[in-house]
C-alpha positions as CSV (number, residue, x, y, z in Angstrom):
1,X,-99.5,170.0,99.1
2,X,-99.5,169.3,95.4
3,X,-100.4,166.0,93.8
4,X,-96.8,164.7,93.6
5,X,-96.2,165.1,97.3
6,X,-99.4,163.2,98.0
7,X,-98.2,160.4,95.9
8,X,-94.8,160.3,97.6
9,X,-96.5,160.2,101.0
10,X,-98.8,157.4,99.9
11,X,-95.9,155.3,98.7
12,X,-94.0,155.8,101.9
13,X,-97.0,154.7,103.9
14,X,-97.3,151.6,101.7
15,X,-93.7,150.7,102.1
16,X,-94.0,151.2,105.8
17,X,-97.0,148.9,106.0
18,X,-95.1,146.2,104.0
19,X,-92.1,146.4,106.3
20,X,-94.4,146.1,109.2
21,X,-96.1,143.1,107.7
22,X,-92.8,141.4,107.0
23,X,-91.6,142.2,110.5
24,X,-94.8,140.8,111.9
25,X,-94.4,137.7,109.8
26,X,-90.9,137.2,110.9
27,X,-91.9,137.6,114.5
28,X,-94.7,135.1,114.0
29,X,-92.2,132.6,112.5
30,X,-89.9,133.2,115.4
31,X,-92.8,132.6,117.7
32,X,-93.8,129.4,115.8
33,X,-90.7,127.3,115.0
34,X,-92.8,124.2,114.1
35,X,-94.0,126.0,110.9
36,X,-90.5,126.5,109.8
37,X,-89.7,122.9,110.4
38,X,-92.7,121.8,108.4
39,X,-91.8,123.9,105.5
40,X,-88.2,122.6,105.5
41,X,-89.5,119.0,105.7
42,X,-91.8,119.6,102.8
43,X,-89.0,121.0,100.8
44,X,-86.7,118.1,101.6
45,X,-89.5,115.6,100.6
46,X,-90.0,117.4,97.4
47,X,-86.3,117.2,96.7
48,X,-86.2,113.5,97.5
49,X,-89.2,112.8,95.3
50,X,-87.5,114.7,92.5
51,X,-84.3,112.8,93.0
52,X,-86.2,109.5,92.9
53,X,-87.9,110.5,89.7
54,X,-84.5,111.4,88.2
55,X,-83.0,108.1,89.4
56,X,-85.9,106.1,88.0
57,X,-85.6,107.8,84.7
58,X,-81.9,107.1,84.7
59,X,-82.5,103.4,85.6
60,X,-85.1,103.1,82.8
61,X,-82.6,104.5,80.3
62,X,-79.9,102.1,81.5
63,X,-82.3,99.2,81.4
64,X,-83.3,100.0,77.8
65,X,-79.6,100.2,76.8
66,X,-78.9,96.8,78.5
67,X,-82.0,95.3,76.8
68,X,-80.8,96.5,73.4
69,X,-77.4,95.0,74.0
70,X,-78.9,91.7,75.1
71,X,-81.1,91.7,72.1
72,X,-78.2,92.2,69.8
73,X,-76.3,89.4,71.4
74,X,-79.3,87.0,71.1
75,X,-79.7,87.9,67.4
76,X,-76.0,87.4,66.8
77,X,-76.1,84.0,68.5
78,X,-79.2,82.9,66.6
79,X,-77.6,84.0,63.4
80,X,-74.6,81.9,64.2
81,X,-76.8,78.9,65.0
82,X,-78.7,79.2,61.8
83,X,-75.5,79.6,59.8
84,X,-74.0,76.5,61.5
85,X,-77.2,74.5,60.7
86,X,-77.0,75.5,57.1
87,X,-73.3,74.4,56.9
88,X,-74.2,71.1,58.6
89,X,-77.0,70.6,56.1
90,X,-74.8,71.4,53.2
91,X,-72.4,68.6,54.1
92,X,-75.3,66.1,54.0
93,X,-76.6,67.7,50.7
94,X,-73.2,67.2,49.0
95,X,-73.1,63.6,50.1
96,X,-76.8,63.0,49.1
97,X,-76.2,64.3,45.6
98,X,-73.4,61.7,45.1
99,X,-75.4,58.8,46.4
100,X,-78.6,59.8,44.5
101,X,-76.7,60.2,41.3
102,X,-75.4,56.6,41.6
103,X,-78.9,55.4,42.5
104,X,-80.4,57.2,39.5
105,X,-78.1,55.3,37.2
106,X,-79.2,52.0,38.6
107,X,-82.9,53.0,38.5
108,X,-82.6,54.1,34.9
109,X,-81.4,50.6,33.9
110,X,-77.8,51.4,33.0
111,X,-75.3,48.6,32.8
112,X,-73.3,48.5,35.9
113,X,-70.7,46.0,34.6
114,X,-67.9,48.5,34.3
115,X,-68.7,49.9,37.8
116,X,-68.6,46.4,39.3
117,X,-65.2,45.6,37.6
118,X,-63.8,48.8,39.1
119,X,-65.1,47.9,42.5
120,X,-63.4,44.5,42.2
121,X,-60.0,46.0,41.2
122,X,-60.3,48.7,43.9
123,X,-61.0,46.1,46.5
124,X,-58.0,44.0,45.4
125,X,-55.7,47.1,45.6
126,X,-57.0,48.0,49.0
127,X,-56.5,44.6,50.4
128,X,-52.9,44.3,49.0
129,X,-52.0,47.8,50.3
130,X,-53.3,47.0,53.7
131,X,-51.4,43.8,54.1
132,X,-48.3,44.2,51.9
133,X,-46.5,47.6,51.6
134,X,-44.4,48.4,48.7
135,X,-41.4,49.0,51.0
136,X,-41.6,45.5,52.6
137,X,-39.3,42.9,50.9
138,X,-41.0,39.8,49.4
139,X,-39.6,37.4,52.0
140,X,-41.5,39.4,54.7
141,X,-44.9,39.4,53.0
142,X,-47.7,38.2,55.3
143,X,-49.7,36.1,52.8
144,X,-52.0,34.6,55.6
145,X,-53.2,38.0,56.5
146,X,-53.9,38.8,52.8
147,X,-55.8,35.6,52.4
148,X,-57.9,36.3,55.5
149,X,-58.8,39.8,54.2
150,X,-59.3,39.1,50.5
151,X,-60.7,35.6,50.1
152,X,-63.9,36.2,52.1
153,X,-64.8,38.9,49.7
154,X,-63.5,37.4,46.4
155,X,-63.3,33.6,46.5
156,X,-60.0,33.1,44.8
157,X,-57.6,30.3,45.4
158,X,-55.4,30.8,48.4
159,X,-52.3,32.8,47.8
160,X,-49.1,30.8,48.6
161,X,-45.4,31.1,47.9
162,X,-45.7,28.8,45.0
163,X,-48.3,30.9,43.2
164,X,-46.3,34.1,43.4
165,X,-42.8,32.8,42.6
166,X,-42.5,35.2,39.6
167,X,-43.8,38.2,41.6
168,X,-41.2,40.7,42.7
169,X,-43.2,43.5,44.2
170,X,-46.7,44.4,45.4
171,X,-47.5,46.1,42.1
172,X,-47.1,42.9,40.2
173,X,-49.0,41.1,42.9
174,X,-51.9,43.5,42.5
175,X,-51.9,42.9,38.7
176,X,-51.9,39.2,39.2
177,X,-54.8,39.2,41.7
178,X,-56.8,41.6,39.5
179,X,-56.6,39.3,36.6
180,X,-57.7,36.4,38.6
181,X,-60.6,38.3,40.2
182,X,-61.8,39.6,36.8
183,X,-61.6,36.1,35.3
184,X,-63.6,34.8,38.3
185,X,-66.3,37.4,37.7
186,X,-66.5,36.7,34.0
187,X,-66.9,33.0,34.7
188,X,-69.7,33.9,37.1
189,X,-71.4,35.7,34.2
190,X,-71.3,32.7,32.0
191,X,-73.4,30.7,34.5
192,X,-76.5,32.7,33.5
193,X,-78.2,31.8,30.3
194,X,-78.6,35.4,29.3
195,X,-76.2,38.3,30.0
196,X,-79.1,40.7,30.7
197,X,-80.2,38.5,33.6
198,X,-76.9,39.1,35.3
199,X,-77.0,42.8,34.5
200,X,-80.3,43.0,36.2
201,X,-79.0,41.1,39.2
202,X,-76.1,43.6,39.5
203,X,-78.5,46.5,39.6
204,X,-80.7,44.8,42.2
205,X,-77.8,43.9,44.5
206,X,-76.1,47.3,44.1
207,X,-79.4,49.2,44.8
208,X,-80.1,47.2,47.9
209,X,-76.6,47.7,49.3
210,X,-76.6,51.4,48.6
211,X,-80.0,52.0,50.3
212,X,-79.0,50.0,53.4
213,X,-75.6,51.6,53.8
214,X,-77.0,55.1,53.1
215,X,-79.7,54.8,55.8
216,X,-77.1,53.6,58.3
217,X,-74.8,56.5,57.3
218,X,-77.7,59.0,57.9
219,X,-78.1,57.7,61.5
220,X,-74.4,57.9,62.1
221,X,-74.2,61.5,60.8
222,X,-77.1,62.4,63.1
223,X,-75.3,61.0,66.1
224,X,-72.1,62.9,65.1
225,X,-74.0,66.1,64.7
226,X,-75.5,65.9,68.2
227,X,-72.1,65.5,69.9
228,X,-69.9,67.6,67.7
229,X,-70.6,70.7,69.7
230,X,-68.3,69.4,72.4
231,X,-65.3,70.1,70.1
232,X,-65.7,73.8,71.1
233,X,-64.4,73.0,74.6
234,X,-61.1,72.0,72.9
235,X,-60.8,75.3,71.0
236,X,-61.9,73.6,67.8
237,X,-64.5,74.8,65.3
238,X,-67.4,72.2,65.5
239,X,-68.4,72.9,61.9
240,X,-64.9,72.2,60.6
241,X,-64.6,69.0,62.7
242,X,-68.0,67.9,61.5
243,X,-66.9,68.3,57.8
244,X,-63.7,66.3,58.4
245,X,-65.5,63.5,60.3
246,X,-68.3,63.4,57.8
247,X,-65.9,63.1,54.9
248,X,-64.1,60.2,56.6
249,X,-67.4,58.5,57.4
250,X,-68.6,58.9,53.8
251,X,-65.5,57.3,52.4
252,X,-65.9,54.5,54.9
253,X,-69.5,54.0,53.7
254,X,-68.3,53.9,50.0
255,X,-65.7,51.3,50.9
256,X,-68.4,49.3,52.7
257,X,-70.8,49.5,49.7
258,X,-67.9,48.3,47.4
259,X,-67.1,45.4,49.7
260,X,-70.7,44.2,50.2
261,X,-71.5,44.4,46.5
262,X,-68.4,42.5,45.4
263,X,-68.9,39.9,48.0
264,X,-72.6,39.3,47.1
265,X,-72.0,39.1,43.4
266,X,-68.9,36.9,43.5
267,X,-70.5,34.4,45.9
268,X,-73.9,34.2,44.2
269,X,-75.0,30.8,42.9
270,X,-77.8,29.6,40.6
271,X,-80.0,27.1,42.3
272,X,-80.8,24.2,40.0
273,X,-84.4,23.0,40.1
274,X,-84.3,19.3,40.7
275,X,-87.4,17.3,39.6
276,X,-87.8,13.8,40.9
277,X,-89.5,11.0,39.0
278,X,-92.8,9.9,40.6
279,X,-92.5,6.2,41.4
280,X,-95.8,5.5,43.2
281,X,-98.6,7.6,44.4
282,X,-99.2,6.9,48.0
283,X,-102.7,7.2,49.3
284,X,-104.4,6.6,52.6
285,X,-106.5,3.6,51.4
286,X,-104.4,2.2,48.6
287,X,-107.5,2.1,46.4
288,X,-107.5,1.9,42.7
289,X,-108.9,5.3,41.8
290,X,-108.8,4.6,38.1
291,X,-112.5,3.3,38.2
292,X,-115.3,5.7,39.2
293,X,-116.7,5.2,42.7
294,X,-119.8,3.0,42.9
295,X,-122.4,3.2,45.7
296,X,-122.5,0.3,48.2
297,X,-125.4,-2.1,48.0
298,X,-126.8,-4.4,50.8
299,X,-126.4,-8.1,50.0
300,X,-128.9,-9.3,52.7
301,X,-132.4,-8.3,53.5
302,X,-132.7,-5.6,56.2
303,X,-134.1,-6.9,59.5
304,X,-137.1,-4.9,60.7
305,X,-137.6,-4.2,64.4
306,X,-140.7,-6.5,64.7
307,X,-139.2,-9.3,62.7
308,X,-138.0,-12.5,64.5
309,X,-134.4,-12.1,65.7
310,X,-131.9,-13.9,63.3
311,X,-130.1,-15.4,66.3
312,X,-132.9,-17.9,66.8
313,X,-134.0,-16.8,70.3
314,X,-137.6,-16.5,69.2
315,X,-138.0,-13.0,70.4
316,X,-138.4,-9.9,68.2
317,X,-135.3,-8.3,66.8
318,X,-135.9,-5.0,68.7
319,X,-136.1,-6.9,72.0
320,X,-133.0,-9.0,71.4
321,X,-130.0,-8.2,69.2
322,X,-131.6,-5.0,67.9
323,X,-131.5,-3.6,71.4
324,X,-127.7,-4.0,71.6
325,X,-127.2,-2.5,68.1
């Protein structure tokens, strides 16, 4: 046999042995079914573990995506809150600039006479428009209501039918009442010896009223801001409603400043210092204090303890009257 034939035989023998081993292994497996079950259970456990890992990775990915979405929503919500806060603050800043500008004029010592006259005329117009409309005929005017509203602020003479006989409409009535109010205020100015004293009084009164009303307005705006969010339940923008309500409240504050200032200045009076002539100076002793005080002197001789008693009992003074003294 040559070399090639030997190799062929050798390969055939190797294949035969491999087939025998496989057959023996199969026979062994058939003889031991538990081994097959163990292998199958191990494979199933591996598959389950792999599946769990894949599910866990998928859940982690989904959680990350949900977290990113939640973060975006939170940031958008916080941005909206900050934006609303800035808009709320801007409303107060605009109002603050108007008030502080007026306060600065007062603090700089400017004359507020023209401003006070405007307040007086504005208050007269407001009272007339409130009580008497331009569309109402003269015979239906409610003069009592006008007196109750205007006279506590500006102490004019009561408005009666006789005082307005020549008046035909509320425009002429406004003009008449403005003239009377201005003359009343000018007469009030003449009560002061120097005009600058009255100008200083105007600044003091106006500054006090502005500060008080502004502090009250800040508290009211803070209360409004805390509850304005409820407007969202009515499908309304809280910021817009806050601006509208703040504007109305600011105008009401300005009207209140005007009313209080005019009322204080038109009712102010100068107190006359009354000095009474001294008739007699009353003292507790009714003594004549024109002479200097003199020390008292004893007119009789002092009785010593061992001297005879002045009562005539014959005993010593210390054993008689001196004992009672």
